[in-house]
C-alpha positions as CSV (number, residue, x, y, z in Angstrom):
1,M,1.1,157.4,16.7
2,K,0.9,153.8,15.7
3,N,4.2,152.2,14.7
4,I,4.6,151.0,11.1
5,N,5.9,147.5,11.4
6,I,6.4,145.5,8.2
7,L,7.4,141.9,7.7
8,A,9.5,141.5,4.5
9,I,10.2,138.2,2.7
10,E,12.9,137.6,0.0
11,S,12.9,134.4,-2.0
12,S,14.0,135.4,-5.5
13,C,16.8,132.9,-6.0
14,D,18.8,130.8,-3.5
15,E,18.6,132.9,-0.3
16,T,15.6,132.6,2.0
17,S,15.3,135.7,4.1
18,A,13.0,137.6,6.4
19,S,13.3,141.0,8.0
20,I,11.3,143.3,10.3
21,I,11.3,147.1,9.8
22,S,9.8,149.4,12.3
23,N,9.2,153.1,11.4
24,G,12.0,152.9,8.7
25,K,14.5,151.2,11.0
26,I,15.7,147.6,10.2
27,L,15.4,145.5,13.3
28,N,16.9,142.3,11.9
29,N,17.8,140.5,8.7
30,I,17.6,136.7,8.9
31,V,19.1,134.8,6.0
32,A,19.1,131.0,5.3
33,T,21.6,130.0,2.6
34,Q,21.2,127.0,0.3
35,S,24.2,124.7,0.1
36,V,22.4,122.2,-2.0
37,H,23.5,123.9,-5.2
38,E,27.3,123.6,-4.7
39,K,27.8,120.2,-6.2
40,Y,26.0,121.3,-9.4
41,G,28.1,124.3,-10.0
42,G,25.1,126.7,-10.1
43,V,21.6,127.2,-8.8
44,V,19.1,124.5,-9.7
45,P,15.6,126.1,-9.8
46,E,13.6,123.2,-8.6
47,L,15.9,122.5,-5.7
48,A,15.9,126.2,-4.8
49,S,12.1,126.3,-4.5
50,R,12.1,123.2,-2.4
51,A,14.7,124.7,-0.1
52,H,12.6,127.9,0.2
53,Q,9.7,125.8,1.4
54,Q,11.9,124.3,4.1
55,H,13.5,127.5,5.3
56,L,10.7,130.1,4.9
57,I,8.7,129.5,8.1
58,P,11.7,129.1,10.4
59,V,13.3,132.4,9.2
60,I,10.0,134.3,9.5
61,H,9.4,132.9,12.9
62,E,13.0,133.9,14.0
63,A,12.6,137.5,12.5
64,I,9.3,138.1,14.3
65,T,10.4,136.5,17.6
66,E,13.8,138.4,17.6
67,A,12.1,141.7,16.9
68,G,9.7,141.2,19.9
69,I,6.7,142.2,17.8
70,A,3.4,140.3,18.0
71,H,1.6,139.3,14.9
72,E,-1.2,141.8,15.7
73,E,1.3,144.6,15.7
74,L,2.3,144.0,12.0
75,S,1.1,146.8,9.7
76,A,1.8,145.0,6.4
77,V,3.6,142.0,4.7
78,A,6.0,142.7,1.9
79,F,7.6,140.3,-0.6
80,T,9.8,140.1,-3.6
81,R,7.5,139.9,-6.7
82,G,10.3,139.7,-9.2
83,P,12.6,139.4,-11.0
84,G,13.9,136.0,-10.1
85,L,13.3,132.3,-10.4
86,M,9.5,131.6,-10.8
87,G,9.4,128.7,-8.5
88,S,11.3,130.5,-5.8
89,L,9.2,133.6,-6.1
90,M,6.0,131.6,-5.9
91,V,7.0,130.3,-2.5
92,G,7.5,133.7,-1.0
93,V,4.4,135.3,-2.8
94,S,2.1,132.4,-1.7
95,F,3.1,132.7,2.0
96,A,2.9,136.5,2.0
97,K,-0.6,136.4,0.6
98,S,-1.8,133.8,3.1
99,F,-0.2,135.6,6.0
100,A,-1.6,139.0,5.1
101,Y,-5.0,137.5,4.5
102,A,-5.0,135.8,7.9
103,L,-4.0,139.0,9.7
104,D,-6.2,141.2,7.5
105,I,-3.3,143.6,6.8
106,P,-2.1,145.1,3.5
107,L,0.3,143.4,1.0
108,I,3.3,145.2,-0.5
109,D,4.9,143.8,-3.7
110,V,8.6,144.8,-4.1
111,N,10.8,144.9,-7.2
112,H,14.0,143.1,-6.3
113,M,16.2,145.5,-8.3
114,Q,14.6,148.6,-6.8
115,A,15.2,147.1,-3.3
116,H,18.9,146.6,-4.1
117,I,19.2,150.3,-4.7
118,L,17.2,151.3,-1.6
119,A,19.5,149.2,0.5
120,H,21.6,152.4,0.6
121,F,19.0,153.9,2.9
122,I,19.3,151.3,5.6
123,D,22.4,152.9,7.2
124,D,24.2,156.2,7.1
125,P,25.7,157.8,5.0
126,K,22.8,158.0,2.5
127,P,23.1,159.3,-1.1
128,A,21.4,162.5,-2.0
129,F,19.0,162.6,-5.0
130,P,19.6,162.4,-7.9
131,F,22.3,159.7,-7.8
132,I,23.4,157.0,-10.2
133,C,23.5,153.4,-9.0
134,L,25.5,150.7,-10.8
135,T,23.5,147.6,-9.9
136,V,25.6,144.4,-10.5
137,S,24.7,140.8,-9.7
138,G,24.6,137.4,-11.1
139,G,21.5,138.1,-13.1
140,H,21.6,141.9,-13.8
141,T,23.9,144.7,-14.7
142,Q,22.2,148.1,-14.8
143,L,22.9,151.8,-14.6
144,V,20.0,153.5,-12.9
145,L,19.4,157.2,-12.5
146,V,17.6,157.5,-9.1
147,K,15.5,160.6,-8.8
148,D,13.6,159.7,-5.6
149,Y,12.9,156.7,-3.4
150,L,10.4,155.2,-5.9
151,E,11.3,157.1,-9.1
152,M,14.1,155.4,-11.0
153,E,15.1,155.2,-14.7
154,V,17.3,152.6,-16.2
155,I,19.8,154.5,-18.4
156,G,22.0,151.5,-19.4
157,E,22.0,147.7,-19.0
158,T,23.6,144.6,-20.3
159,L,22.2,143.4,-23.6
160,D,23.2,139.7,-22.9
161,D,24.9,138.3,-19.8
162,A,25.3,140.0,-16.4
163,V,28.7,140.8,-15.0
164,G,28.2,138.4,-12.1
165,E,27.6,135.6,-14.6
166,A,30.9,136.4,-16.2
167,F,32.7,136.1,-12.9
168,D,31.0,132.8,-12.1
169,K,31.6,131.4,-15.6
170,T,35.3,132.3,-15.3
171,A,35.5,130.6,-11.9
172,K,33.8,127.4,-13.4
173,L,36.3,127.4,-16.3
174,L,39.1,127.6,-13.7
175,G,37.7,124.6,-11.8
176,L,36.7,126.7,-8.8
177,P,33.7,125.6,-6.7
178,Y,30.3,127.4,-6.8
179,P,29.8,130.3,-6.0
180,G,32.9,131.2,-7.8
181,G,32.7,135.0,-8.0
182,P,34.1,135.6,-4.5
183,L,36.9,133.1,-5.2
184,V,38.0,135.0,-8.3
185,D,38.1,138.1,-6.2
186,K,40.2,136.3,-3.5
187,Y,42.8,135.1,-6.0
188,A,42.8,138.4,-7.9
189,K,44.2,140.1,-4.8
190,E,47.4,138.1,-5.2
191,G,47.8,138.4,-9.0
192,N,49.0,140.8,-11.6
193,P,46.0,142.5,-13.4
194,Q,48.2,143.2,-16.4
195,A,49.5,139.6,-16.9
196,F,47.0,138.7,-19.6
197,Q,45.0,140.9,-22.0
198,F,41.3,140.3,-22.6
199,P,39.0,142.2,-25.1
200,L,36.7,145.0,-24.0
201,S,33.2,144.8,-25.5
202,E,32.0,148.1,-27.1
203,M,28.3,148.6,-27.0
204,P,26.2,151.7,-28.0
205,G,25.3,154.3,-25.4
206,L,25.5,153.2,-21.8
207,N,24.8,149.5,-22.4
208,Y,27.0,146.6,-21.6
209,S,27.8,143.2,-23.0
210,F,29.7,140.4,-21.2
211,S,29.2,137.4,-23.4
212,G,32.3,138.2,-25.4
213,I,34.7,138.1,-22.5
214,K,33.3,134.7,-21.4
215,T,34.1,133.3,-24.8
216,A,37.5,135.0,-24.8
217,V,38.4,133.4,-21.5
218,L,37.2,130.0,-22.7
219,Y,39.4,130.1,-25.8
220,F,42.3,131.6,-24.0
221,L,42.4,128.7,-21.4
222,R,41.8,126.1,-24.1
223,D,44.8,127.3,-26.1
224,R,47.1,127.7,-23.1
225,L,46.2,124.3,-21.7
226,K,47.2,122.6,-24.9
227,E,50.7,124.0,-24.4
228,D,50.9,123.5,-20.6
229,A,48.5,121.2,-18.7
230,D,49.4,123.0,-15.5
231,F,48.8,126.5,-16.8
232,I,45.7,127.2,-14.7
233,T,47.3,125.9,-11.5
234,E,50.5,127.8,-12.0
235,N,48.8,131.1,-13.1
236,M,45.5,131.1,-11.1
237,A,46.1,134.5,-9.4
238,D,47.2,136.3,-12.5
239,I,44.3,134.9,-14.6
240,C,41.7,136.0,-12.0
241,A,43.4,139.4,-11.6
242,S,43.4,139.9,-15.3
243,V,39.8,138.9,-15.9
244,Q,38.6,140.9,-12.9
245,F,40.6,144.0,-14.1
246,T,38.9,143.7,-17.5
247,L,35.4,143.4,-16.1
248,I,35.8,146.3,-13.7
249,K,37.2,148.5,-16.5
250,M,34.2,147.8,-18.6
251,L,31.9,148.7,-15.8
252,M,33.7,151.9,-14.9
253,Q,33.9,153.2,-18.5
254,K,30.2,153.3,-18.8
255,L,29.7,154.5,-15.2
256,K,32.1,157.5,-15.8
257,R,30.2,158.3,-19.0
258,A,26.8,158.2,-17.3
259,A,28.0,160.5,-14.5
260,R,29.4,162.9,-17.0
261,E,26.3,162.9,-19.3
262,H,23.8,163.3,-16.4
263,K,26.1,165.7,-14.4
264,V,25.8,163.6,-11.3
265,K,28.5,163.2,-8.6
266,E,26.5,161.1,-6.2
267,I,27.5,157.5,-7.2
268,A,26.3,154.2,-5.6
269,I,26.8,150.5,-6.3
270,A,24.5,147.7,-5.3
271,G,23.9,144.0,-5.8
272,G,26.0,140.9,-5.1
273,V,29.0,141.9,-7.2
274,S,29.2,145.2,-5.3
275,A,30.9,143.1,-2.5
276,N,33.9,142.6,-4.9
277,S,37.0,144.2,-3.4
278,G,38.5,145.2,-6.7
279,L,35.3,147.0,-7.8
280,R,35.1,148.9,-4.5
281,A,38.8,149.9,-4.7
282,E,38.5,151.2,-8.2
283,L,35.3,153.1,-7.3
284,N,37.0,154.8,-4.4
285,R,40.0,155.6,-6.6
286,L,37.7,157.3,-9.2
287,A,35.9,159.1,-6.4
288,G,39.2,160.8,-5.5
289,E,40.0,161.5,-9.1
290,L,36.6,162.8,-10.2
291,G,35.2,164.3,-7.0
292,W,32.5,161.7,-6.6
293,N,30.6,161.0,-3.4
294,V,30.6,157.1,-3.3
295,Y,28.1,154.9,-1.5
296,V,28.4,151.1,-1.0
297,P,26.1,149.1,1.3
298,K,27.4,146.8,4.0
299,F,28.4,143.4,2.8
300,E,25.2,141.8,4.4
301,Y,23.0,144.1,2.3
302,C,24.9,143.6,-1.0
303,T,23.7,140.0,-1.6
304,D,20.0,139.0,-1.7
305,N,18.4,139.8,1.7
306,A,15.0,140.8,3.2
307,A,16.3,144.0,4.8
308,M,16.5,145.7,1.4
309,I,12.9,144.4,0.6
310,A,11.8,145.9,3.9
311,M,13.4,149.2,3.2
312,A,11.6,149.4,-0.2
313,A,8.4,148.3,1.4
314,H,8.6,151.1,4.0
315,Y,8.6,153.8,1.3
316,K,5.8,152.1,-0.6
317,Y,3.8,151.9,2.6
318,L,4.2,155.7,3.1
319,K,2.8,156.1,-0.4
320,G,-0.1,153.7,0.2
321,A,1.3,151.6,-2.7
322,F,-0.3,148.2,-1.8
323,C,-1.3,145.3,-4.0
324,G,-4.3,142.9,-4.0
325,L,-4.5,139.2,-3.2
326,D,-4.6,138.5,-7.0
327,V,-0.9,139.5,-7.3
328,S,1.4,137.0,-9.1
329,P,5.1,136.8,-9.3
330,V,6.9,138.1,-12.4
331,A,10.1,136.3,-13.3
332,K,11.4,139.0,-15.7
333,M,10.0,142.0,-13.9
334,K,11.3,145.4,-15.1
335,L,12.5,148.2,-12.9
């Protein structure tokens, strides 16, 4: 039987990545990061798309060479269609279309958020259907009821800002360099999560809102710095721990409610913020308390990467879910 070998490309934001999957097994996951954004305190879309143009061919070449697969042995080319930055998406989509056309092989368009969830099927243990996945990143916060590999329903989501943005904004207010979310987590490990109180946003149903806590942190720091110019320096760990505690509490409140309402005990988290140690620890604590079976991808599959795109593409290939050369990127693509 002929092997199903798929080249997958990820270029939705500021990570350029390529991966080869063969018969459902990830062979590699090559990632080129973009340091150009650090001095700006956030991703600059135009610079991101330029960096993708520089990195894309080298990472694809490395992925194919490392896998030991000839171009003629590829069965399909997969790519992130959205959501993401339009300029960044266009780089990956354009290359994928040209490469597939040159080799006369099918194209597979992948939803970035669906791929984050399917990253759980790269390694064991794998969640059983149905399961609830809390997908958390710099651009998205969603509660998804996963019924099958390609059958998913968003049952809750943020109505404004994503939780990852709240982490990064807090870091910026504290004077921490970009990307700041991991640094907030680092300082939080040494701080007291009860040192300072921040408000919890109440939203209807299973939806979230994180714009309020960003504003609360801004005003809190403004007022404290008026009294003590060294307040941030002297209280960095406690501030980070308190903000992180509040954000995680908000996430877990709705996750517990979703699990109860849908009678599901298979619980997963995905996306860049799922690498947060505080979130992982609280999830494991709740697993013991509520009898959940909890699943968290390896760190390398939490942030944006092509291996998760490849995994999603594998299941779409088995379904014959291909797209045409007229496909276009969709910046605000829905799950």
